C-alpha positions as CSV (number, residue, x, y, z in Angstrom):
1,M,0.2,0.0,0.2
2,S,1.3,3.4,-1.0
3,T,2.3,6.0,2.0
4,A,0.9,8.8,-0.3
5,E,-2.8,6.9,-0.5
6,D,-5.7,9.0,1.5
7,M,-6.7,7.2,4.4
8,A,-10.5,8.4,3.6
9,E,-10.2,6.1,0.5
10,M,-9.0,3.3,2.1
11,P,-11.1,0.2,2.5
12,V,-12.2,-1.6,5.8
13,Q,-9.2,-3.0,7.3
14,L,-9.2,-6.9,8.2
15,P,-7.4,-8.8,10.9
16,R,-4.0,-10.2,9.9
17,E,-4.1,-13.8,11.1
18,P,-7.1,-14.3,13.5
19,A,-6.6,-16.8,15.8
20,N,-10.3,-17.8,16.5
21,A,-13.7,-16.4,15.3
22,A,-13.9,-13.8,18.1
23,Q,-10.9,-12.3,16.6
24,A,-12.0,-12.7,12.9
25,R,-14.9,-10.9,13.6
26,S,-13.0,-7.6,14.0
27,R,-13.1,-5.1,11.6
28,Y,-10.9,-1.6,11.4
29,F,-11.4,1.9,10.1
30,N,-9.6,5.2,10.6
31,S,-10.2,8.6,11.0
32,G,-10.5,9.8,7.5
33,N,-13.1,7.0,6.3
34,A,-14.9,5.9,9.4
35,F,-17.0,9.6,9.4
36,N,-17.6,9.9,6.0
37,I,-20.5,8.0,5.6
38,K,-23.2,9.7,3.4
39,L,-26.6,8.9,4.4
40,P,-29.8,10.2,2.5
41,P,-31.6,13.1,4.1
42,V,-35.0,12.4,6.0
43,P,-37.7,13.7,3.6
44,G,-39.8,16.6,4.4
45,H,-43.4,15.3,2.9
46,I,-47.1,15.4,3.6
47,F,-48.8,12.1,3.5
48,V,-52.3,12.6,2.0
49,D,-53.1,9.3,0.0
50,E,-53.0,7.0,3.2
51,P,-55.4,9.1,5.2
52,A,-57.5,9.3,2.0
53,A,-57.3,5.2,1.9
54,A,-57.7,4.7,5.6
55,L,-61.0,7.0,5.6
56,K,-62.6,4.6,2.9
57,M,-62.5,2.3,5.7
58,E,-62.6,-1.0,3.4
59,K,-60.6,-3.3,5.4
60,T,-59.4,-3.8,8.5
61,G,-55.6,-3.3,8.8
62,F,-52.4,-0.8,9.0
63,I,-51.4,1.9,6.2
64,D,-47.9,2.7,6.8
65,C,-46.6,6.3,6.3
66,D,-43.5,4.7,5.1
67,Q,-40.3,6.4,3.7
68,S,-37.6,3.6,4.2
69,A,-37.0,3.6,0.5
70,S,-36.1,7.2,0.2
71,M,-33.8,7.1,3.2
72,Q,-32.5,3.8,2.2
73,C,-33.6,2.1,5.6
74,A,-34.1,-1.7,5.8
75,F,-37.0,-1.6,7.4
76,P,-40.4,0.5,7.6
77,A,-40.0,4.0,8.7
78,T,-41.2,7.5,8.6
79,T,-38.5,8.9,10.4
80,P,-35.2,7.2,11.0
81,L,-36.5,6.2,14.5
82,M,-40.4,6.6,14.4
83,L,-43.4,5.1,12.1
84,A,-46.4,6.7,11.6
85,R,-49.3,4.6,10.3
86,Y,-52.7,4.5,9.9
87,A,-55.3,1.7,11.4
88,V,-58.4,0.7,10.0
89,V,-61.1,-1.5,12.0
90,K,-64.4,-2.4,10.4
91,A,-67.3,-2.7,12.7
92,G,-67.5,-6.3,14.5
93,E,-63.7,-7.3,13.5
94,T,-60.8,-6.9,15.8
95,L,-57.4,-5.7,15.2
96,D,-54.2,-6.8,16.7
97,T,-52.1,-4.2,18.0
98,T,-49.4,-5.9,19.7
99,L,-46.4,-4.2,18.1
100,S,-42.3,-4.7,18.2
101,N,-41.7,-1.2,20.0
102,T,-41.3,0.3,23.3
103,A,-44.4,2.2,23.0
104,S,-47.2,3.7,20.5
105,I,-49.2,6.5,20.6
106,W,-53.0,6.4,19.3
107,Y,-55.5,8.9,18.1
108,V,-58.9,8.1,17.4
109,I,-59.8,9.8,14.2
110,E,-63.1,8.1,13.6
111,G,-65.5,5.5,15.1
112,S,-65.6,3.7,18.7
113,A,-64.3,0.6,20.0
114,D,-63.2,-1.6,22.8
115,L,-59.6,-2.1,23.5
116,S,-57.9,-4.6,25.5
117,I,-54.5,-4.5,26.7
118,G,-53.3,-7.1,29.0
119,E,-55.8,-7.3,31.6
120,E,-56.9,-3.9,31.3
121,K,-59.7,-2.7,29.0
122,A,-60.8,0.8,27.8
123,A,-63.9,1.9,25.6
124,L,-62.5,4.5,22.8
125,G,-64.2,7.1,21.2
126,K,-63.2,10.0,18.5
127,G,-60.8,12.2,19.8
128,D,-59.3,9.9,22.4
129,V,-55.4,9.4,22.7
130,F,-54.0,6.4,24.4
131,L,-50.4,5.1,24.7
132,L,-49.6,1.5,24.5
133,P,-46.8,-0.4,25.8
134,G,-45.2,-2.6,23.1
135,G,-44.5,-6.2,23.2
136,T,-47.9,-6.7,25.5
137,A,-50.8,-8.4,23.8
138,S,-53.3,-6.0,22.8
139,S,-56.4,-5.6,20.4
140,I,-58.9,-3.3,19.2
141,A,-62.7,-4.5,18.6
142,A,-64.6,-1.9,16.6
143,R,-68.3,-1.4,17.5
144,Q,-68.3,0.8,14.1
145,D,-66.2,1.2,11.4
146,G,-63.1,3.2,12.6
147,V,-59.9,4.8,11.6
148,L,-56.7,5.5,14.0
149,W,-53.7,7.1,13.8
150,A,-50.8,6.0,15.6
151,V,-46.6,6.8,15.9
152,G,-44.4,4.4,17.4
153,N,-40.6,3.7,17.8
154,D,-40.6,0.4,15.9
155,P,-37.5,1.6,13.7
156,Q,-35.4,2.3,16.7
157,L,-36.0,-1.1,18.1
158,K,-35.5,-2.4,14.6
159,F,-32.0,-0.5,14.2
160,D,-30.5,-2.0,17.2
161,A,-32.0,-5.5,17.1
162,S,-33.8,-4.7,20.4
163,V,-37.1,-6.4,21.7
164,P,-39.7,-4.7,24.0
165,V,-39.5,-5.3,27.8
166,T,-42.5,-5.8,29.3
167,G,-44.3,-6.3,32.8
168,A,-43.4,-4.1,35.7
169,E,-40.1,-3.2,34.1
170,A,-41.6,-2.0,30.9
171,A,-40.7,1.9,30.3
172,V,-44.6,2.8,29.8
173,Q,-47.8,1.8,30.9
174,F,-50.8,1.7,29.1
175,V,-52.3,5.4,29.6
176,H,-55.9,6.4,28.3
177,Y,-56.8,10.3,27.7
178,P,-60.4,10.9,26.8
179,A,-61.2,13.2,24.5
180,G,-63.4,15.5,27.0
181,E,-60.6,15.3,29.4
182,I,-57.9,16.4,26.5
183,A,-60.5,19.2,25.5
184,H,-61.1,20.6,29.1
185,Q,-56.8,20.8,29.7
186,L,-56.4,22.3,26.4
187,D,-59.0,25.1,27.3
188,V,-56.8,25.6,30.7
189,V,-54.1,26.2,28.5
190,Y,-55.2,28.2,25.5
191,N,-56.9,30.8,27.9
192,R,-53.4,31.9,29.5
193,N,-51.0,34.2,28.1
194,A,-47.9,33.0,26.3
195,N,-44.8,35.1,26.6
196,A,-42.2,35.4,23.8
197,D,-40.1,32.7,24.6
198,T,-43.1,30.0,24.4
199,S,-43.7,28.2,21.5
200,G,-47.5,28.8,20.9
201,H,-50.6,27.3,23.2
202,A,-49.9,23.7,22.9
203,L,-50.7,20.6,25.4
204,I,-48.1,18.3,26.5
205,F,-48.8,15.0,27.1
206,S,-47.2,13.1,29.8
207,A,-47.6,10.0,32.0
208,E,-47.0,8.6,35.6
209,K,-44.1,6.7,34.7
210,T,-42.4,9.5,32.8
211,V,-43.7,12.8,34.5
212,A,-40.1,13.9,35.6
213,A,-38.9,14.1,32.1
214,R,-42.3,15.3,31.1
215,N,-42.5,13.2,27.9
216,I,-45.2,10.7,27.2
217,T,-42.3,8.0,26.7
218,P,-38.7,8.1,27.4
219,T,-37.7,8.9,23.5
220,M,-40.7,10.3,22.2
221,T,-42.8,13.7,23.2
222,L,-46.8,14.2,22.4
223,S,-48.2,17.7,22.1
224,L,-51.6,19.3,20.8
225,N,-50.5,22.3,19.4
226,T,-52.8,25.1,18.4
227,L,-52.9,28.3,16.4
228,K,-55.5,31.2,17.0
229,P,-57.4,32.4,13.8
230,R,-55.2,34.2,11.2
231,S,-52.2,33.5,13.2
232,E,-48.9,31.8,12.5
233,Q,-46.2,30.1,14.6
234,P,-42.6,31.6,13.6
235,P,-39.8,30.2,11.7
236,H,-38.1,27.7,14.2
237,K,-36.1,24.4,14.1
238,H,-34.9,21.5,16.6
239,N,-32.8,18.5,16.3
240,S,-35.8,16.1,16.6
241,A,-37.6,14.8,14.0
242,A,-41.4,15.8,14.1
243,I,-44.5,13.4,12.7
244,T,-47.7,15.9,12.5
245,L,-51.5,14.9,12.4
246,V,-53.5,17.4,11.1
247,V,-56.6,17.5,13.4
248,A,-58.3,20.7,12.3
249,G,-57.8,23.9,10.4
250,E,-58.4,25.1,7.2
251,P,-57.2,26.7,5.2
252,A,-53.5,26.2,7.0
253,Y,-50.2,25.3,6.0
254,S,-46.7,24.7,7.0
255,M,-43.5,25.8,5.4
256,V,-40.8,23.1,5.9
257,A,-37.2,24.1,4.6
258,E,-39.2,26.7,2.3
259,Q,-41.6,24.1,0.7
260,K,-45.3,24.5,1.4
261,C,-47.1,22.0,2.5
262,D,-50.9,22.5,2.7
263,W,-53.1,21.1,5.1
264,S,-55.7,18.4,4.7
265,P,-57.8,16.7,7.0
266,W,-55.9,14.0,8.9
267,A,-52.9,14.4,6.8
268,T,-49.6,13.3,8.2
269,L,-46.7,16.1,7.7
270,V,-43.0,15.0,8.6
271,T,-40.6,17.6,9.5
272,P,-37.0,16.3,9.3
273,P,-34.4,17.1,12.0
274,A,-33.0,20.5,12.2
275,A,-35.2,22.0,9.3
276,K,-36.5,25.2,9.5
277,H,-40.4,25.2,9.3
278,S,-43.1,27.3,10.5
279,H,-47.2,26.8,10.7
280,H,-49.7,29.2,9.4
281,N,-53.5,29.3,10.1
282,H,-55.3,31.6,7.9
283,G,-58.7,30.4,8.8
284,S,-61.3,32.1,11.1
285,T,-61.2,29.2,13.3
286,R,-58.6,27.6,15.5
287,A,-56.0,25.2,14.1
288,E,-55.0,21.9,16.1
289,F,-52.6,19.8,15.0
290,L,-50.9,16.8,17.1
291,I,-46.9,16.4,17.1
292,V,-45.2,13.4,18.1
293,Q,-41.2,13.8,18.2
294,D,-38.2,11.9,19.3
295,G,-37.2,14.7,21.4
296,G,-36.9,12.3,24.6
297,F,-33.1,11.2,22.9
298,Y,-32.4,14.9,22.5
299,Y,-33.7,16.2,26.0
300,H,-31.6,13.5,27.7
301,A,-28.5,14.3,25.7
302,R,-28.7,18.1,26.2
303,T,-29.0,18.5,22.3
304,M,-32.4,19.6,21.6
305,G,-31.2,22.7,19.6
306,F,-34.8,24.5,19.5
307,E,-34.5,28.0,18.5
308,F,-36.6,30.7,16.5
309,Y,-35.0,32.5,13.5
């Protein structure tokens, strides 16, 4: 090998004469070629075909918001660490919601159903939010045709080949946030003044197990954000990726990295990490949008990087 060869151009280095299988599995890089991996960026995108298909309520099952091909990811993913999906449950049918993740955050778009999770049960209605621990047997039995939206950290566990921890040691418990209670808690927040350093009027969801971190799960955050009529949230950025469900607001839109994303009912918007973005409500009624972020990672690492432009 020439001494003039650039380190960055070198291939992976293999062990010379491994004495056993453990040594043979070793690989070596250098300071030139180990840190020059070029991964595709997280696409900024608004999913409209998926909610349209879900709202037809043709058959029970999941419809993923999958960007894995664009990100060159080996498993379904909306962002590198999160997967959003719509769920359809036909009346009289049952959907298995036992997922391989730490947790999934759910919103009931339409319908009514009965949820079973371990030994617990709950009656679900339109506008409810609930949190399911991953790996625990759960199912949704519909009383009428229904559509739900869910975000889980399935890609995170796929990435590092993890399995959900269940039982008393699980990171989260089942939590139910009924629509009526959400409306009350949001009104409490909405009727207070927001100072210049506050990111609008938003209701942040947490749980008994994660209250110290003020998150809904160790790695994911959930907020119900609002925009007053004819108002906007100014441009800002954060290091976490965001997956947003349009709940109410017309005409309204988001600007993501200078791209205009018009809102439509129940669309899913992806905001890439560190992308400049803003939200705008040109209508005469309050806009509402539900946002899941992988912000727990960044809060814990002290690297959230939130700032207004």
